[in-house]
C-alpha positions as CSV (number, residue, x, y, z in Angstrom):
1,M,127.8,130.7,100.7
2,R,130.2,129.6,103.2
3,S,132.9,127.2,103.2
4,G,133.6,124.1,105.8
5,D,136.1,124.5,109.1
6,D,138.5,121.5,108.0
7,P,141.1,121.6,106.0
8,P,140.9,121.3,102.5
9,S,140.3,117.7,100.9
10,G,143.0,118.6,98.1
11,D,144.0,117.3,94.8
12,D,146.2,114.2,93.3
13,S,148.9,116.6,93.3
14,T,149.1,117.2,97.3
15,R,147.9,113.7,98.0
16,G,150.5,112.3,100.3
17,G,150.5,108.9,102.7
18,A,148.4,110.7,105.1
19,R,145.9,111.6,102.7
20,R,145.6,108.2,101.3
21,W,145.1,107.0,105.0
22,A,142.5,109.6,105.1
23,D,140.4,108.4,102.3
24,F,140.3,104.8,103.4
25,G,139.0,105.9,106.5
26,V,136.2,108.0,104.9
27,L,135.7,104.7,102.3
28,A,135.6,102.5,105.3
29,A,133.0,104.7,107.0
30,L,130.8,104.8,103.9
31,W,131.4,101.1,103.1
32,A,130.0,99.9,106.6
33,M,127.1,102.4,106.7
34,V,126.1,101.2,102.7
35,F,126.5,97.7,104.1
36,A,124.4,98.1,107.1
37,S,121.5,100.4,105.6
38,S,121.5,98.5,102.2
39,S,121.2,94.8,104.1
40,Q,118.6,96.0,106.1
41,V,116.3,96.7,103.1
42,M,117.6,94.0,101.0
43,I,116.8,91.5,103.7
44,M,113.0,91.9,103.5
45,A,113.1,90.1,100.5
46,P,114.2,86.9,101.4
47,I,112.3,86.7,105.4
48,L,109.1,87.5,103.9
49,P,108.1,84.4,104.3
50,R,109.3,84.2,107.6
51,I,107.1,87.2,108.4
52,H,104.3,85.6,107.0
53,D,104.9,82.8,109.5
54,E,105.8,84.5,112.6
55,L,103.5,87.4,112.6
56,G,100.6,86.0,110.0
57,V,101.4,89.0,107.6
58,S,99.3,88.2,104.2
59,P,101.7,88.2,101.2
60,A,98.9,90.9,99.6
61,L,100.2,93.0,102.9
62,S,103.7,92.4,103.1
63,G,104.6,94.8,100.3
64,S,103.3,97.7,102.3
65,L,106.3,97.0,104.5
66,I,108.8,97.8,101.7
67,S,106.1,100.5,100.6
68,G,105.7,102.3,104.3
69,Y,109.6,102.3,104.7
70,A,110.3,103.7,101.4
71,V,107.7,106.6,101.6
72,T,109.1,107.8,105.0
73,L,112.7,107.6,103.8
74,S,111.6,109.8,101.0
75,V,110.0,112.2,103.1
76,F,112.9,112.7,105.4
77,A,115.3,112.7,102.8
78,L,113.8,115.9,101.8
79,V,113.7,117.0,105.0
80,T,117.5,116.1,105.7
81,G,119.0,117.3,102.1
82,P,119.0,121.1,102.7
83,I,120.4,120.7,106.6
84,S,123.1,118.7,105.3
85,D,124.1,121.7,102.6
86,R,123.6,124.2,105.4
87,V,125.4,122.4,108.4
88,G,127.7,119.9,106.4
89,R,127.5,116.4,105.7
90,R,129.7,114.8,108.8
91,A,127.2,116.2,111.4
92,V,124.1,114.4,109.2
93,L,126.1,111.1,108.6
94,L,126.5,110.8,112.5
95,W,122.9,112.0,113.3
96,G,121.9,109.4,110.7
97,S,124.0,106.1,111.5
98,G,122.8,106.5,115.1
99,A,119.3,106.6,114.7
100,M,119.4,103.9,111.8
101,A,121.5,101.4,114.8
102,V,118.8,102.4,117.2
103,A,115.9,101.7,114.9
104,L,117.2,98.5,113.8
105,L,117.8,97.3,117.6
106,L,114.0,97.7,117.9
107,H,112.9,95.1,115.6
108,P,112.6,92.4,118.3
109,F,109.9,94.0,119.9
110,A,107.4,93.9,116.8
111,V,105.1,91.2,117.3
112,D,102.1,92.0,114.7
113,F,102.0,93.6,111.3
114,A,101.4,96.9,112.8
115,T,104.6,97.0,115.4
116,L,106.6,95.8,112.7
117,L,105.4,98.6,110.1
118,G,105.8,101.1,112.9
119,V,109.5,99.8,113.4
120,R,110.4,99.6,109.4
121,I,109.0,103.5,109.3
122,L,111.5,104.5,112.3
123,A,114.0,102.8,110.3
124,G,112.9,104.5,107.2
125,I,113.1,108.3,109.0
126,A,116.8,107.5,109.6
127,G,117.4,106.0,106.3
128,G,116.2,109.5,105.0
129,V,118.6,111.1,106.7
130,L,121.6,109.1,105.6
131,T,120.9,108.2,102.1
132,G,121.5,111.5,100.1
133,S,124.0,112.8,102.8
134,A,126.3,109.4,101.9
135,V,126.3,110.0,98.1
136,S,126.8,113.5,98.4
137,F,129.9,112.9,100.9
138,V,131.8,111.3,98.2
139,G,130.8,113.9,95.7
140,D,132.1,116.5,98.7
141,H,135.6,114.3,99.1
142,F,136.6,113.0,96.0
143,P,137.4,114.8,92.8
144,Y,134.8,114.1,89.8
145,H,137.7,112.0,87.9
146,R,137.9,109.9,91.1
147,R,134.2,109.5,91.8
148,G,133.2,106.4,90.1
149,W,136.3,104.6,91.5
150,A,135.2,105.8,95.1
151,N,131.6,105.2,94.8
152,G,132.5,101.6,93.2
153,W,134.4,100.7,96.5
154,V,131.7,102.3,98.8
155,M,128.6,100.1,97.0
156,S,130.8,97.2,97.2
157,G,129.3,97.5,100.8
158,F,125.6,97.0,99.3
159,A,127.4,94.1,97.0
160,L,128.9,92.5,100.1
161,G,125.7,92.6,102.1
162,Q,124.7,90.3,99.5
163,V,127.2,88.2,99.6
164,V,127.4,87.6,103.5
165,G,125.0,90.1,105.0
166,V,121.7,88.7,103.5
167,P,122.5,85.0,103.4
168,L,123.7,85.6,107.1
169,G,120.7,87.2,108.1
170,T,118.6,85.2,106.1
171,I,119.6,82.1,107.8
172,L,119.8,83.7,111.2
173,A,116.0,84.6,110.7
174,A,115.1,80.9,109.6
175,R,116.8,79.8,112.6
176,H,116.2,82.5,115.3
177,G,113.3,84.5,113.8
178,F,113.2,87.4,111.6
179,A,114.1,90.0,114.0
180,A,117.6,88.2,114.6
181,A,118.8,89.6,110.9
182,F,118.2,93.3,112.1
183,L,120.3,92.7,115.2
184,L,123.3,91.6,113.1
185,F,122.9,95.4,110.7
186,A,122.4,97.3,113.7
187,A,126.1,96.2,115.2
188,V,127.2,97.1,111.7
189,M,125.8,100.5,111.7
190,A,127.0,101.3,115.3
191,T,130.4,100.4,113.9
192,A,129.9,102.8,111.2
193,F,128.7,105.4,113.4
194,V,131.8,105.2,115.3
195,L,134.0,105.3,112.6
196,V,132.4,108.7,111.2
197,L,133.2,110.3,114.8
198,L,136.4,109.3,114.7
199,V,138.1,109.5,111.0
200,V,135.6,111.5,108.7
201,P,135.8,114.9,108.1
202,Q,133.8,117.7,106.9
203,P,135.3,118.6,103.4
204,R,136.0,121.9,102.8
205,V,133.4,122.8,99.9
206,E,130.7,125.7,99.6
207,R,127.9,125.6,102.0
208,A,124.4,126.9,101.8
209,D,124.1,130.2,103.8
210,R,119.9,130.1,103.0
211,P,118.1,129.7,106.3
212,L,117.1,126.2,107.5
213,T,112.8,127.0,106.7
214,L,110.2,125.5,105.4
215,A,109.9,128.1,102.8
216,S,113.4,128.0,102.0
217,G,113.4,124.0,101.8
218,L,110.5,124.1,99.3
219,A,112.1,127.2,97.4
220,E,115.2,125.0,96.8
221,Y,113.3,122.1,95.4
222,A,111.1,124.2,93.4
223,A,114.3,125.8,91.8
224,L,116.0,122.2,91.5
225,L,113.0,121.1,89.5
226,S,112.8,123.9,87.2
227,M,116.5,122.4,85.9
228,R,115.8,119.7,83.1
229,P,118.7,117.8,84.7
230,A,117.6,117.7,88.0
231,R,113.7,116.6,86.8
232,G,115.4,113.9,84.6
233,A,117.6,112.4,87.0
234,A,114.7,112.1,89.4
235,L,112.8,110.4,87.3
236,V,115.5,108.6,86.3
237,Y,115.8,107.2,89.6
238,A,111.9,106.7,90.0
239,S,111.8,104.3,87.3
240,M,115.0,102.3,87.8
241,F,113.6,101.7,91.7
242,F,110.3,100.9,90.2
243,A,112.0,98.2,88.3
244,V,114.2,96.8,90.7
245,S,111.2,96.2,93.0
246,N,109.1,94.4,90.8
247,F,112.0,92.3,90.0
248,V,113.3,91.6,93.5
249,V,110.5,91.9,96.2
250,Y,108.6,88.8,95.1
251,L,111.8,86.9,93.5
252,P,112.3,84.6,96.6
253,S,108.7,83.7,97.2
254,W,108.6,82.6,93.4
255,A,111.7,80.9,93.8
256,E,110.5,79.1,97.0
257,A,107.4,78.2,95.7
258,E,107.9,77.2,92.2
259,L,111.5,76.0,92.0
260,D,111.6,74.4,95.5
261,L,114.4,76.7,97.0
262,D,114.6,76.6,100.8
263,A,116.0,79.7,102.8
264,S,119.6,78.4,102.2
265,G,118.7,78.0,98.5
266,V,117.3,81.5,98.4
267,A,120.6,83.1,100.8
268,T,122.9,81.1,98.1
269,M,121.5,82.9,95.1
270,F,121.8,86.2,96.8
271,A,125.2,85.4,97.9
272,V,125.9,84.4,94.2
273,G,124.8,87.8,93.1
274,G,126.6,89.6,95.4
275,V,129.9,88.1,94.4
276,A,129.1,89.4,91.0
277,S,128.6,93.0,92.5
278,V,132.0,92.7,94.1
279,L,133.9,91.8,91.1
280,F,132.2,93.9,88.8
281,G,131.4,97.1,90.8
282,P,134.2,98.9,91.3
283,T,135.6,98.2,88.0
284,A,132.6,99.9,86.4
285,G,133.0,102.7,88.6
286,K,136.8,103.4,87.4
287,L,135.8,102.4,83.8
288,S,133.1,104.9,83.9
289,D,136.1,107.6,85.1
290,R,137.7,106.6,81.8
291,I,135.1,106.1,79.2
292,G,132.5,108.4,80.5
293,R,129.1,107.3,82.6
294,R,126.4,107.3,80.0
295,P,127.6,104.6,78.1
296,L,128.0,102.2,80.4
297,I,124.5,103.3,82.1
298,L,122.4,102.9,78.8
299,V,124.3,99.6,78.2
300,S,123.0,98.2,81.8
301,C,119.2,99.6,81.2
302,L,118.9,97.9,77.8
303,A,120.7,94.4,78.8
304,G,118.3,94.7,82.0
305,A,115.4,94.9,80.6
306,L,116.2,91.5,78.4
307,H,117.1,89.8,81.4
308,F,114.5,90.8,83.3
309,A,111.8,89.6,80.7
310,T,113.7,86.3,80.6
311,T,114.1,85.5,84.2
312,T,111.3,83.1,84.4
313,V,112.2,81.0,81.2
314,F,115.7,80.3,81.8
315,A,115.3,79.9,86.0
316,R,114.7,76.5,86.2
317,G,116.4,75.4,89.6
318,A,118.8,76.9,92.0
319,A,121.5,76.6,89.8
320,S,120.1,78.3,87.0
321,A,118.2,81.0,89.2
322,A,121.8,81.4,90.9
323,I,123.3,82.2,87.4
324,M,120.5,84.6,86.5
325,F,120.6,86.4,89.8
326,F,124.5,86.7,89.3
327,L,123.7,88.5,85.8
328,A,121.5,90.9,87.1
329,M,123.7,91.8,89.8
330,V,126.2,92.4,86.8
331,I,124.1,94.5,85.0
332,L,123.4,96.8,88.0
333,A,127.0,96.9,88.9
334,L,127.4,98.5,85.4
335,R,124.8,101.3,86.2
336,L,125.1,102.2,89.8
337,S,128.3,103.4,90.5
338,P,128.4,105.4,87.2
339,L,125.4,106.7,87.6
340,Q,125.7,108.0,91.3
341,A,129.3,109.6,90.3
342,L,127.2,111.4,87.3
343,L,124.4,112.9,89.4
344,T,126.9,114.3,92.0
345,A,128.5,116.4,89.0
346,L,125.0,118.0,87.7
347,V,124.5,120.7,90.4
348,P,127.2,123.0,92.8
349,D,128.4,121.9,96.0
350,A,126.1,123.9,98.0
351,R,123.1,122.4,96.2
352,R,124.2,118.7,96.4
353,G,122.8,117.4,99.3
354,A,119.3,118.8,98.7
355,F,119.8,117.5,94.9
356,M,120.6,113.9,95.9
357,S,118.1,113.9,98.5
358,L,115.4,114.8,95.7
359,V,116.6,112.3,93.5
360,V,116.5,109.5,96.1
361,A,113.2,110.5,97.4
362,V,111.4,110.2,94.1
363,G,113.4,107.4,93.6
364,Q,112.3,105.8,96.7
365,I,108.4,106.9,95.7
366,G,109.1,104.9,92.6
367,G,110.4,101.8,94.7
368,G,107.5,101.8,97.2
369,L,105.0,102.1,94.3
370,G,107.0,99.2,92.6
371,A,106.5,97.3,95.7
372,G,103.1,98.0,95.8
373,V,102.6,97.0,92.1
374,A,104.5,93.9,92.6
375,G,102.1,92.8,94.9
376,L,99.1,93.4,93.1
377,L,100.9,91.4,89.8
378,Y,102.1,88.6,92.0
379,T,99.0,88.2,93.6
380,E,96.8,87.9,90.2
381,F,98.9,87.0,87.5
382,G,102.3,85.2,89.4
383,Y,106.0,86.7,89.1
384,G,106.1,86.6,85.4
385,A,104.2,89.6,85.5
386,C,106.4,91.3,87.7
387,T,109.4,90.7,85.7
388,I,107.6,92.4,82.7
389,A,106.7,95.2,84.4
390,A,110.4,95.3,85.6
391,A,111.8,95.2,81.8
392,A,109.4,98.1,80.9
393,A,110.6,100.3,83.6
394,I,114.1,99.8,83.0
395,L,113.7,100.7,79.3
396,V,111.8,104.0,80.2
397,T,115.0,104.5,82.5
398,A,117.4,104.3,79.5
399,W,115.2,106.8,77.5
400,L,115.3,109.2,80.4
401,V,119.2,109.0,80.5
402,W,119.7,109.3,77.0
403,H,117.1,112.6,76.7
404,E,117.7,114.5,79.9
405,L,120.9,113.3,81.7
406,P,124.2,115.7,80.3
407,E,127.8,113.6,80.7
408,P,129.7,116.3,82.6
409,A,133.2,117.1,81.7
410,R,136.1,115.5,83.3
411,D,138.3,117.7,85.5
412,G,141.4,116.5,84.6
413,A,143.8,114.6,86.1
């Protein structure tokens, strides 16, 4: 193993004003990255009706736009994980944010289903480079007893994407074409690239010294999969993303068809849900620093199952749909930051990149499979069948967390 070349990250006893400003810069860069990368994924659901109209894509095929992105992201996340363990997370964040900005700028050139699928695959490549490394960087830079708090703030970028990014993108897509939304997120991702370049250091953590070969990468993933917590974490992500895809992908289509919401109504619904994430995400992360990660994750999963199964019962109009989506995002906030903080502590520093990439890759496969299943269920049985599938999957997530994921010891402070 070898260490990075930058000054050590330090601990609370040595943190001064300069270090707090450094942490602020790190959080700002990762926040912008999460905002842009998550928004460009989330925007697909509310603008699917626009894509149907502009490019003539059938509802049955539209799920493959999400699946294609997810599968590509999974493959390149697996490639990138061992690389980030060897060269350091900062370099990988630079490559990923730059590539994502370029991929998003290419969306206006999509003129039919095939070209749009190709552009989404390019975005998936960049997403694969970014995804595991962003979460791993939090694990590298912040001590375990502060990772819930840090993850909460970073993931508030995801939340603000719902409050501002997705609604604004939905309105832009309705007025200027679906590609306009992706140009917005390209500008934010370019900002993230500049921030990483200027203010994000390479933390002084142990790096892997294994060679960057196919054989060594496969051996590393085989070793991780031989560890029960690693296998459990991958299955947790797969079942969780399967559930979320079943719930979210066709929610806007159902809301427009059955609840008579227009593009502005769908945008408002996502904005209200994002407010919930902004309000509860950092708080949930900080609370998990105090009481542990697993209790919040389990409560979120059980509440999520009940919520998914009853959405079509209680959502009867614009107001009730917004309330239900708000509650869905509160429940997700209770789970997301604590789960990410927990996972960063399950393996040593020098394996964190490969581990998080493995978990995210398997999770994206679950999400892509969920989107495909949702398409079949929605076409054949309606959105209610999607919500039942989501409820069943999130109960599986709870079972896996209970039986497979240990609660790491706090590192003091």
